[in-house]
VEXDREN-2710 file (C-alpha; in Angstrom, 1 decimal):
% VEXDREN-2710
k/r/px/py/pz
1/MET/1.9/22.2/-12.9
2/ASP/5.1/21.2/-14.6
3/ALA/6.6/23.8/-16.9
4/SER/6.7/21.3/-19.7
5/LEU/2.9/21.7/-20.1
6/SER/3.5/25.3/-21.4
7/LEU/5.5/24.0/-24.4
8/SER/3.9/23.7/-27.9
9/PRO/1.9/20.4/-28.2
10/PRO/4.1/17.7/-29.8
11/SER/3.0/16.2/-33.2
12/PRO/0.8/13.1/-33.1
13/GLN/3.1/10.3/-32.4
14/VAL/1.8/8.4/-29.3
15/CYS/-0.2/5.1/-29.2
16/VAL/-2.2/4.3/-26.1
17/VAL/-2.8/0.6/-25.8
18/VAL/-6.0/-0.1/-23.9
19/ILE/-6.7/-3.7/-22.7
20/GLY/-9.9/-5.1/-21.3
21/TYR/-11.8/-8.3/-20.6
22/ASN/-15.5/-8.3/-19.7
23/ASP/-15.3/-4.7/-18.5
24/ALA/-18.1/-3.1/-20.5
25/ALA/-19.0/-0.9/-17.5
26/HIS/-15.7/1.0/-17.7
27/ILE/-13.8/0.5/-21.0
28/THR/-15.6/3.4/-22.7
29/ASP/-14.4/5.8/-20.1
30/ALA/-10.8/4.5/-20.4
31/VAL/-10.8/4.9/-24.2
32/ARG/-12.4/8.4/-24.0
33/SER/-9.8/9.5/-21.5
34/ALA/-7.1/8.5/-24.0
35/LEU/-8.8/10.3/-26.9
36/ALA/-9.2/13.4/-24.7
37/GLN/-5.4/13.8/-24.5
38/GLY/-5.7/15.6/-27.8
39/PRO/-3.7/15.5/-31.1
40/VAL/-0.6/14.1/-29.4
41/VAL/-2.4/10.7/-29.4
42/ARG/-2.1/9.3/-32.9
43/GLU/-3.9/6.1/-32.2
44/VAL/-5.7/4.2/-29.4
45/ILE/-5.3/0.5/-29.9
46/ALA/-8.1/-1.2/-27.9
47/VAL/-7.4/-4.9/-27.4
48/ASP/-10.5/-6.9/-26.3
49/ASP/-9.3/-10.2/-24.7
50/CYS/-12.3/-12.2/-26.1
51/SER/-15.0/-10.5/-23.9
52/THR/-18.5/-11.9/-23.7
53/ASP/-20.2/-8.8/-22.2
54/GLY/-20.5/-6.5/-25.2
55/SER/-17.2/-4.8/-24.8
56/GLY/-16.4/-5.5/-28.4
57/GLU/-19.5/-3.7/-29.6
58/LEU/-18.7/-0.7/-27.5
59/LEU/-15.2/-0.5/-29.0
60/ALA/-16.6/-0.8/-32.5
61/ALA/-18.9/2.1/-31.8
62/LEU/-16.0/4.2/-30.5
63/ALA/-14.1/3.5/-33.6
64/ASP/-17.0/4.8/-35.7
65/GLU/-16.9/8.0/-33.7
66/ASP/-13.1/8.5/-33.9
67/PRO/-10.8/6.9/-36.5
68/ARG/-8.0/6.9/-34.0
69/VAL/-9.6/4.0/-32.2
70/LYS/-8.4/0.7/-33.6
71/PRO/-10.0/-2.3/-31.9
72/ILE/-8.4/-5.7/-31.9
73/ARG/-10.4/-8.6/-30.7
74/ARG/-8.6/-11.7/-29.6
75/ALA/-10.0/-15.0/-30.8
76/ALA/-9.3/-16.7/-27.4
77/ASN/-8.9/-15.2/-23.9
78/SER/-5.2/-15.0/-23.0
79/GLY/-5.8/-15.4/-19.2
80/GLY/-3.7/-12.4/-18.3
81/CYS/-2.7/-8.8/-19.1
82/GLY/0.6/-9.4/-20.9
83/THR/-0.5/-11.0/-24.1
84/PRO/-3.0/-8.2/-25.1
85/ARG/-0.4/-5.5/-24.3
86/ASN/2.1/-7.4/-26.5
87/ASP/-0.6/-7.4/-29.3
88/GLY/-0.7/-3.6/-29.0
89/ILE/3.1/-3.3/-29.2
90/GLU/3.2/-5.3/-32.3
91/ALA/0.3/-3.4/-33.9
92/THR/1.3/0.1/-33.3
93/THR/2.8/2.3/-36.0
94/SER/3.5/5.2/-33.6
95/ALA/6.9/6.4/-32.3
96/TYR/5.8/6.1/-28.7
97/VAL/3.5/3.8/-26.8
98/MET/1.9/3.7/-23.4
99/PHE/-0.6/1.3/-21.6
100/LEU/-4.0/1.9/-20.1
101/ASP/-6.2/-0.7/-18.3
102/SER/-9.9/-0.7/-19.0
103/ASP/-11.0/0.2/-15.5
104/ASP/-8.6/3.2/-15.2
105/VAL/-8.2/6.6/-16.8
106/LEU/-5.6/9.1/-18.0
107/PRO/-6.0/12.5/-16.5
108/PRO/-6.0/15.6/-18.8
109/ASN/-2.6/16.6/-20.3
110/ALA/-0.9/13.4/-19.1
111/VAL/0.4/12.4/-22.6
112/ASP/1.5/15.9/-23.5
113/ALA/3.5/16.1/-20.3
114/LEU/5.2/12.7/-20.8
115/MET/5.9/13.4/-24.5
116/ALA/7.4/16.8/-23.8
117/ALA/9.7/15.3/-21.2
118/ALA/10.8/12.5/-23.5
119/ALA/11.5/14.9/-26.3
120/ARG/13.3/17.5/-24.1
121/HIS/15.7/14.8/-22.6
122/ASP/15.9/12.5/-25.6
123/ALA/14.7/9.8/-23.2
124/GLU/13.6/6.3/-24.2
125/VAL/11.2/6.3/-21.2
126/ALA/9.3/9.1/-19.6
127/THR/7.4/8.4/-16.4
128/GLY/5.2/10.4/-14.0
129/LEU/3.1/10.1/-10.9
130/CYS/0.2/7.5/-10.6
131/VAL/-2.5/8.1/-8.0
132/ARG/-4.7/5.3/-6.5
133/ARG/-8.3/6.5/-6.4
134/GLU/-10.4/4.5/-3.9
135/LEU/-14.0/4.2/-5.2
136/PRO/-16.7/5.2/-4.4
137/SER/-15.1/7.5/-1.8
138/GLY/-12.8/9.2/-4.4
139/ARG/-9.9/9.3/-1.9
140/GLU/-6.6/9.5/-3.7
141/SER/-3.1/8.5/-2.6
142/PRO/0.1/8.8/-4.7
143/TRP/2.0/5.8/-5.8
144/GLN/5.8/6.0/-5.0
145/PRO/5.6/9.8/-4.6
146/VAL/9.3/10.0/-3.5
147/LEU/10.4/9.3/-7.1
148/TYR/8.2/12.1/-8.6
149/GLN/8.9/15.0/-6.3
150/LYS/10.6/17.0/-9.1
151/GLY/11.4/16.6/-12.8
152/ARG/14.8/15.1/-13.6
153/LEU/16.7/12.9/-16.1
154/ILE/18.2/9.6/-15.0
155/ALA/21.0/8.8/-17.4
156/ARG/21.1/5.1/-16.3
157/PRO/18.7/3.2/-14.0
158/GLU/21.5/2.1/-11.6
159/LEU/22.1/5.8/-10.8
160/ARG/18.6/5.9/-9.2
161/THR/18.0/2.4/-7.9
162/ARG/14.7/3.4/-6.3
163/LEU/13.3/3.1/-9.9
164/VAL/12.8/-0.6/-9.1
165/HIS/10.1/0.4/-6.6
166/ASP/7.8/1.6/-9.3
167/THR/6.9/-1.7/-11.0
168/LEU/3.8/-0.2/-12.8
169/CYS/4.0/-0.2/-16.6
170/VAL/1.0/2.2/-17.0
171/ASN/2.4/5.5/-15.8
172/LYS/5.2/5.5/-18.4
173/LEU/5.7/6.4/-22.0
174/TYR/8.1/4.2/-24.0
175/ARG/9.9/4.8/-27.3
176/THR/8.6/2.0/-29.5
177/ASP/11.8/1.3/-31.3
178/PHE/13.5/0.9/-27.9
179/LEU/11.1/-1.8/-26.9
180/ARG/11.5/-3.6/-30.3
181/ARG/15.3/-3.2/-30.4
182/HIS/15.7/-4.9/-27.1
183/ALA/12.8/-7.4/-27.7
184/ILE/11.1/-6.1/-24.5
185/ARG/7.7/-7.7/-24.1
186/PHE/5.4/-8.8/-21.3
187/PRO/5.2/-12.5/-20.2
188/GLU/2.6/-14.2/-22.3
189/GLY/-0.6/-16.0/-21.0
190/PRO/-1.9/-16.2/-17.5
191/PHE/1.1/-14.7/-15.8
192/THR/0.2/-12.6/-12.7
193/TYR/2.3/-9.5/-12.0
194/GLU/3.5/-9.4/-15.5
195/ASP/4.4/-5.7/-15.1
196/PHE/7.2/-6.7/-12.6
197/VAL/9.0/-8.7/-15.3
198/PHE/8.3/-6.1/-18.0
199/THR/9.7/-3.3/-15.9
200/ALA/12.8/-5.3/-15.0
201/ARG/13.4/-5.9/-18.7
202/VAL/13.1/-2.2/-19.4
203/LEU/15.5/-1.2/-16.6
204/ALA/18.0/-3.9/-17.5
205/ALA/18.2/-2.4/-21.0
206/GLY/19.6/0.8/-19.5
207/PRO/17.4/3.5/-20.9
208/ARG/17.6/7.2/-20.3
209/ILE/14.5/7.9/-18.1
210/ALA/12.8/11.3/-17.7
211/LEU/10.9/11.7/-14.4
212/ILE/8.1/14.4/-14.1
213/PRO/6.0/15.4/-11.1
214/ASP/2.7/15.5/-13.1
215/THR/0.0/13.0/-12.3
216/VAL/-0.2/11.0/-15.5
217/TYR/-2.3/8.0/-14.5
218/VAL/-5.4/7.3/-12.3
219/TRP/-5.5/3.8/-10.9
220/ASN/-9.1/3.2/-9.8
221/VAL/-9.4/0.8/-6.9
222/ARG/-12.8/-0.9/-6.5
223/ARG/-12.5/-3.1/-3.5
224/SER/-16.2/-3.8/-3.4
225/ALA/-16.3/-5.1/-7.0
226/THR/-17.7/-8.6/-7.6
227/ARG/-14.5/-9.6/-9.4
228/LEU/-11.4/-8.0/-7.8
229/SER/-8.4/-6.9/-9.9
230/ILE/-5.4/-9.3/-9.9
231/SER/-3.4/-7.0/-7.6
232/LEU/-6.2/-6.8/-5.0
233/ASP/-7.2/-10.5/-4.9
234/ARG/-4.7/-11.8/-2.4
235/SER/-6.9/-14.3/-0.7
236/GLY/-5.4/-17.5/-2.2
237/ILE/-1.9/-18.8/-1.8
238/ALA/-1.6/-19.0/-5.6
239/ASN/-1.4/-15.2/-5.6
240/TRP/1.6/-15.1/-3.3
241/ARG/3.3/-17.9/-5.3
242/ALA/2.8/-15.9/-8.5
243/ARG/4.3/-12.8/-6.8
244/LEU/7.3/-14.8/-5.7
245/GLU/7.8/-16.1/-9.2
246/ALA/7.5/-12.7/-10.8
247/HIS/9.9/-11.2/-8.4
248/ARG/12.4/-14.1/-8.9
249/GLN/12.3/-13.6/-12.7
250/SER/12.7/-9.9/-12.3
251/VAL/15.8/-10.3/-10.1
252/GLU/17.3/-12.7/-12.7
253/ILE/16.7/-10.1/-15.4
254/LEU/18.1/-7.2/-13.4
255/ALA/21.2/-9.2/-12.6
256/GLU/22.1/-9.1/-16.3
257/ALA/22.0/-5.3/-16.5
258/ARG/25.2/-3.8/-17.8
259/SER/26.9/-0.5/-17.1
260/PRO/30.3/1.1/-17.7
261/ALA/31.3/0.4/-14.1
262/GLY/30.0/-3.2/-14.2
263/THR/27.9/-2.7/-11.0
264/ALA/24.4/-2.0/-12.5
265/GLY/23.1/-5.6/-12.0
266/LYS/24.3/-5.9/-8.5
267/ARG/22.9/-2.5/-7.4
268/LEU/19.5/-3.1/-9.1
269/VAL/19.1/-6.6/-7.6
270/ARG/19.9/-5.4/-4.1
271/ALA/17.4/-2.6/-4.4
272/ALA/14.7/-5.0/-5.8
273/ARG/15.2/-7.4/-2.9
274/ALA/15.1/-4.6/-0.3
275/LYS/11.9/-3.4/-1.9
276/PHE/10.4/-6.9/-1.8
277/ILE/11.1/-7.2/1.9
278/ASP/9.8/-3.7/2.7
279/HIS/6.7/-3.8/0.5
280/SER/5.6/-7.3/-0.5
281/LEU/6.7/-9.2/2.6
282/ARG/5.2/-6.6/5.0
283/MET/1.9/-6.4/3.0
284/TYR/1.2/-10.1/3.1
285/ALA/2.5/-10.5/6.7
286/ARG/-0.1/-8.0/7.8
287/GLU/-2.8/-10.3/6.5
288/LEU/-1.7/-13.6/7.9
289/THR/-4.0/-13.5/10.9
290/THR/-7.0/-13.5/8.6
291/ARG/-5.8/-16.6/6.6
292/SER/-6.4/-20.3/7.2
293/ASP/-3.9/-22.5/8.9
294/ALA/-3.2/-24.2/5.6
295/TYR/-2.5/-20.9/3.9
296/ARG/-0.2/-19.8/6.7
297/ARG/1.9/-23.0/6.5
298/GLU/2.2/-22.8/2.8
299/TRP/3.0/-19.1/2.8
300/TRP/5.6/-19.5/5.6
301/THR/7.3/-22.4/3.8
302/ALA/7.4/-20.7/0.4
303/THR/8.6/-17.4/1.8
304/ARG/11.4/-19.0/3.9
305/ALA/12.6/-20.8/0.8
306/TYR/12.7/-17.6/-1.3
307/LEU/14.3/-15.5/1.5
308/ALA/17.0/-18.2/1.8
309/THR/18.2/-17.1/-1.7
310/PHE/19.0/-13.6/-0.4
311/ASP/22.4/-12.8/1.1
312/THR/23.1/-11.0/4.3
313/ALA/23.7/-7.7/2.5
314/ASP/20.3/-8.0/0.9
315/LEU/18.6/-8.2/4.3
316/ASP/20.8/-5.4/5.7
317/ALA/19.8/-3.1/2.8
318/ALA/16.1/-3.4/3.6
319/PRO/14.2/-1.1/6.0
320/ALA/14.2/-2.4/9.6
321/PRO/10.6/-3.6/10.0
322/GLY/10.7/-5.9/6.9
323/ARG/14.2/-7.1/8.0
324/ILE/12.8/-8.1/11.4
325/ILE/10.0/-10.1/9.7
326/ALA/12.5/-11.8/7.4
327/ARG/14.8/-12.8/10.2
328/VAL/11.9/-14.3/12.2
329/LEU/10.8/-16.3/9.1
330/LEU/14.3/-17.6/8.5
331/ALA/14.8/-18.5/12.1
332/SER/11.6/-20.4/12.6
333/PRO/10.5/-23.4/10.4
334/GLU/6.9/-23.0/11.5
335/PRO/4.5/-20.0/11.6
336/ARG/4.6/-18.2/14.9
337/ASP/3.9/-14.9/16.6
338/LEU/1.5/-13.8/13.8
339/ARG/-0.2/-11.0/15.7
340/ARG/3.2/-9.6/16.8
341/LEU/4.5/-9.9/13.2
342/GLN/1.4/-8.2/11.9
343/GLU/2.1/-5.2/14.1
344/VAL/5.8/-5.0/12.9
345/ALA/4.5/-5.1/9.3
346/ALA/2.1/-2.2/9.9
347/ARG/2.9/1.4/8.9
348/PRO/4.1/2.7/11.2
349/ALA/5.7/-0.4/12.7
350/ARG/5.1/-1.4/16.3
351/LEU/7.1/-4.0/18.3
352/SER/5.0/-5.1/21.3
353/PRO/6.3/-6.8/24.4
354/PRO/7.7/-9.1/25.8
355/TYR/11.2/-8.0/25.0
356/ALA/14.2/-10.4/25.3
357/CYS/17.9/-10.1/24.9
358/LEU/21.1/-12.3/24.9
359/ALA/23.4/-12.3/27.9
360/ASP/25.5/-9.6/26.3
361/GLY/22.5/-7.4/25.9
362/THR/21.8/-7.9/22.2
363/PRO/18.0/-7.6/21.6
364/VAL/16.4/-10.7/20.1
365/TRP/12.9/-11.5/18.9
366/SER/12.1/-13.8/21.9
367/LYS/13.9/-16.1/24.4
368/ASP/13.1/-19.2/22.3
369/LEU/14.1/-17.6/19.0
370/PRO/17.5/-16.0/19.8
371/GLN/18.7/-16.5/16.2
372/ALA/16.5/-13.5/15.2
373/GLN/18.7/-10.7/16.5
374/LEU/17.5/-7.1/16.6
375/GLU/20.7/-5.4/17.3
376/HIS/19.7/-2.4/15.2
377/LEU/17.2/-1.3/17.9
378/LEU/20.2/-0.2/20.1
379/VAL/21.4/2.4/17.5
380/ARG/18.3/3.2/15.4
381/PRO/17.1/6.9/15.8
382/ILE/14.2/7.2/18.2
383/ARG/12.0/8.7/15.4
384/LEU/12.3/5.3/13.6
385/LEU/12.0/2.9/16.5
386/PRO/8.9/0.6/16.5
387/LEU/7.7/1.9/19.8
388/ALA/4.6/0.3/21.4
389/VAL/1.8/2.4/22.9
390/ASP/-1.2/0.7/24.5
391/ALA/-4.4/2.7/24.0
392/GLU/-7.7/2.4/25.8
393/LEU/-10.7/4.6/25.1
394/ARG/-13.7/4.8/27.5
395/PRO/-16.5/6.8/26.0
396/GLN/-18.6/8.6/28.7
397/ALA/-20.7/11.7/29.1
398/GLY/-18.7/14.7/30.2
399/GLY/-15.6/13.6/28.3
400/SER/-14.3/10.3/27.0
401/ARG/-11.1/9.2/28.7
402/LEU/-8.1/8.0/26.6
403/THR/-5.4/6.2/28.4
404/LEU/-2.0/5.7/26.8
405/ARG/0.8/3.5/28.1
406/LEU/4.2/3.8/26.4
407/HIS/6.5/0.7/26.7
408/GLU/10.2/0.8/27.3
409/LEU/12.4/-0.6/24.4
410/TYR/15.8/-1.8/25.6
411/GLY/16.5/1.4/27.5
412/ARG/16.1/3.6/24.5
413/VAL/12.8/5.3/25.7
414/ALA/14.3/6.2/29.1
415/ASP/17.5/7.6/27.4
416/ALA/15.4/9.8/25.2
417/GLY/13.0/10.9/28.0
418/PRO/9.4/10.9/26.9
419/THR/7.7/14.2/27.7
420/THR/4.3/14.6/25.9
421/ALA/2.0/12.9/23.4
422/ASP/0.1/14.8/20.7
423/VAL/-3.2/13.0/20.3
424/GLU/-5.3/13.1/17.1
425/LEU/-8.5/11.5/16.1
426/VAL/-8.5/11.7/12.3
427/PRO/-11.5/10.9/10.1
428/ARG/-10.9/7.9/7.9
429/GLY/-11.1/9.2/4.4
430/GLY/-10.2/12.8/5.4
431/ASP/-13.8/14.2/5.5
432/GLY/-14.3/15.9/8.8
433/PRO/-12.6/17.8/11.6
434/VAL/-9.5/16.5/13.5
435/LEU/-9.8/16.3/17.3
436/ARG/-6.4/17.3/18.9
437/ARG/-5.1/17.1/22.5
438/THR/-1.7/17.1/24.1
439/ALA/-0.9/15.1/27.3
440/ALA/2.2/14.8/29.5
441/PHE/3.8/11.4/30.2
442/GLN/4.5/10.2/33.8
443/PRO/6.8/7.3/34.6
444/GLU/5.2/4.1/35.8
445/GLY/7.0/1.0/37.0
446/PRO/10.4/0.3/38.5
447/GLU/13.4/2.7/38.2
448/GLY/11.2/5.6/37.3
449/GLY/10.1/3.9/34.0
450/ARG/13.4/2.7/32.7
451/GLU/12.3/-1.0/32.7
452/GLY/8.5/-0.3/32.7
453/THR/6.1/2.1/31.1
454/TRP/5.1/5.7/30.9
455/LEU/1.5/6.7/31.4
456/THR/-0.7/9.6/30.2
457/GLU/-4.4/10.4/29.9
458/ALA/-6.4/12.8/27.8
459/VAL/-10.1/13.7/27.9
460/LEU/-11.7/13.8/24.4
461/ASP/-14.9/15.4/23.4
462/LEU/-16.3/12.8/21.0
463/GLY/-19.5/14.8/20.8
464/ALA/-17.7/17.5/18.7
465/LEU/-17.2/14.9/15.9
466/GLY/-19.6/13.7/13.3
467/GLY/-20.5/10.2/12.2
468/GLY/-17.9/7.8/10.6
469/VAL/-14.7/6.1/11.7
470/TRP/-12.0/8.0/13.4
471/ASP/-8.4/6.7/13.7
472/LEU/-6.1/7.4/16.6
473/ARG/-2.8/9.0/15.6
474/LEU/0.0/9.9/18.0
475/ARG/3.2/11.9/18.0
476/LEU/5.5/11.1/20.9
477/HIS/7.9/13.9/22.0
478/PHE/11.1/13.3/23.9
479/ALA/13.4/15.5/26.0
480/ASP/16.2/15.2/23.5
481/GLY/14.1/17.0/21.0
482/THR/13.2/14.0/18.8
483/ALA/9.7/12.7/18.1
484/ARG/8.0/9.5/16.8
485/ASP/4.8/9.3/14.9
486/THR/2.9/6.1/15.7
487/THR/-0.5/4.6/16.4
488/GLY/-2.1/3.2/19.6
489/ARG/-2.5/-0.6/20.1
490/ALA/-6.1/-1.3/21.1
491/VAL/-6.1/-3.2/24.4
492/ALA/-8.9/-5.2/25.8
493/GLY/-10.8/-3.4/28.5
494/PRO/-14.3/-2.2/29.6
495/GLY/-14.5/0.3/26.7
496/LEU/-13.4/-1.9/23.8
497/LEU/-16.3/-2.8/21.5
498/ARG/-18.8/-1.4/24.0
499/ARG/-21.4/0.9/22.4
500/THR/-22.1/4.0/24.5
501/VAL/-24.6/6.8/24.0
502/LEU/-23.1/10.3/24.4
503/PRO/-24.6/13.8/24.1
504/SER/-23.3/15.7/21.1
505/ARG/-23.8/19.1/19.6
506/ARG/-26.3/17.7/17.2
507/GLY/-28.3/15.7/19.7
508/ILE/-27.0/12.3/20.7
509/LEU/-24.1/10.1/19.4
510/LEU/-23.3/6.4/19.5
511/ALA/-19.6/5.6/20.1
512/GLN/-17.8/2.3/19.8
513/PRO/-14.1/1.9/20.2
514/TYR/-12.6/-1.1/18.4
515/ALA/-9.4/-2.7/17.1
516/THR/-8.6/-2.4/13.4
517/GLN/-7.2/-5.4/11.5
518/ALA/-3.7/-4.1/12.3
519/GLY/-4.7/-3.9/16.0
520/ASN/-4.8/-0.1/16.1
521/LEU/-7.4/1.8/18.2
522/ALA/-10.2/3.4/16.3
523/VAL/-13.7/4.6/17.1
524/ARG/-17.0/4.3/15.2
525/LEU/-19.4/7.2/15.7
526/ALA/-23.1/7.1/14.7
527/PRO/-25.1/10.3/15.3
528/GLY/-28.8/10.6/15.9
529/ILE/-31.7/8.6/17.1
530/ARG/-31.5/6.0/14.4
531/GLY/-28.1/4.7/15.5
532/VAL/-29.1/4.6/19.1
533/ALA/-32.4/2.9/18.3
534/GLY/-30.7/0.2/16.4
535/VAL/-28.6/-0.7/19.4
536/ALA/-31.6/-0.6/21.7
537/LYS/-33.5/-3.0/19.4
538/ARG/-30.6/-5.5/19.4
539/ARG/-30.2/-5.4/23.1
540/LEU/-33.9/-6.0/23.6
541/ALA/-33.8/-8.9/21.2
542/ARG/-31.0/-10.5/23.2
543/LEU/-33.0/-10.0/26.5
544/VAL/-36.0/-11.9/25.2
545/GLY/-33.9/-14.6/23.6
546/VAL/-34.5/-13.8/20.0
547/GLY/-31.1/-12.5/19.1
548/GLY/-28.9/-15.2/20.6
549/SER/-28.2/-17.0/17.3
550/ARG/-27.6/-13.8/15.4
551/ALA/-25.0/-12.7/18.0
552/SER/-23.2/-15.9/17.8
553/GLY/-23.1/-15.6/14.0
554/GLY/-20.9/-12.6/14.2
555/THR/-23.3/-9.7/13.4
556/GLY/-23.2/-8.2/16.9
557/ALA/-20.6/-6.0/18.5
558/SER/-18.0/-8.7/18.5
559/GLY/-18.5/-9.7/14.9
560/GLY/-15.7/-7.6/13.6
561/ARG/-17.7/-5.4/11.3
END
């Protein structure tokens, strides 16, 4: 816990602005989490964006319980998150303000920690760690954890350009007079990704920013919800166009940032564009194989046009995987190689064969796209190279056999000398044991592997694991002392998607290797008679001709469940 929490509680001077629309199921929890922060919270302004589900009545009841709750009901729905937050900024009479969405919560002591840091450093903005909590599993992952490893003061944003990576507005405490003095507001109306623009306006104003390592916001992610949140609903091209527009406006705002050296705007813009390539571009490129042809064409055209506004230095500043995707997009007027791009966009990145190069040996994306040059692959550290490992798992009694095939990459693998692979089967969600093995590589192909592949096999006892989904993780070791963490690319073979009954320590186990959306090898395990009986029933149905139409409808083993 941060030492700031041991200080005396600040006097009541913080307003928490809670916004919601038709979220009666969660808004009470959000408001109560703000009230539970204690006396430091002077008021909770709850803005109901013209809900029709009884949210207004719930807020009125909360106001009756605690006079700090001040509901505001909008007469018409604004269509976005910016307008109700602006209402809160205008209505507050507190010295500091922060924002909370109706489906999220503030963890205990969050406001105390932020307020103490703001007071100690005389900072216009104090910010802490946000965690994304997947529901219903409860699994948590930190958002931009590199920024929040330790407490510190950033005198001016351009001195820590990574601040542009945290575009959230909700894990921050703002001095109210700072926002009003610089006329910093959210975009009004149905503007998606309004926090991108708001954050850019904050950074361009050059505030002193206090960072703390405390968790100050819990972002609840409900992927199974009937109505997905704006940030999760990426199915339509309108979402991507909205993201491009928000980023374009943010860059224009950051370009106007001023500093004593006169370089603030340029540095912040370069960082923002690098972040766009590494985060937004990679995230949406990973999903292209699941989209319609019409979506892909529109996405490709819009993205090429936007990337054309970047200069060469912007591309060079971005991490390598996103830079590869950007170069392919700029070089090709039509969508192409989507599966391969998806693998480059994954984390960790993977560049699958075939590999091509120019006459002078410069690596390129492919023979028919030599404009997309990948010269960085010749000098990039082996621990960061997008190495490709094919993986095939054949479940069988007595030990399931995993075969790994490591591909050469422009001579870099041979130069490093692959020695062993640490193999892990990791439970998705983190609940369960991890199965570990180590296996030695042997060269395969011409010239002792220099232009071919390296092969290794490991025998895995799947029966030692429980039910659930298990992901393959690999650490490749090399003779020069380096290592690369990666995944295995699921290859078609006798074992892929085949359901096999295995003995286990708890009786019997049903195992099915499959390829994830990113093409990685994983395995589903279902223990007990019920799982096996279900498979037997489906097989019997197919034999008698009853299950044919169901299998073709995508509910069988090949249905991608």
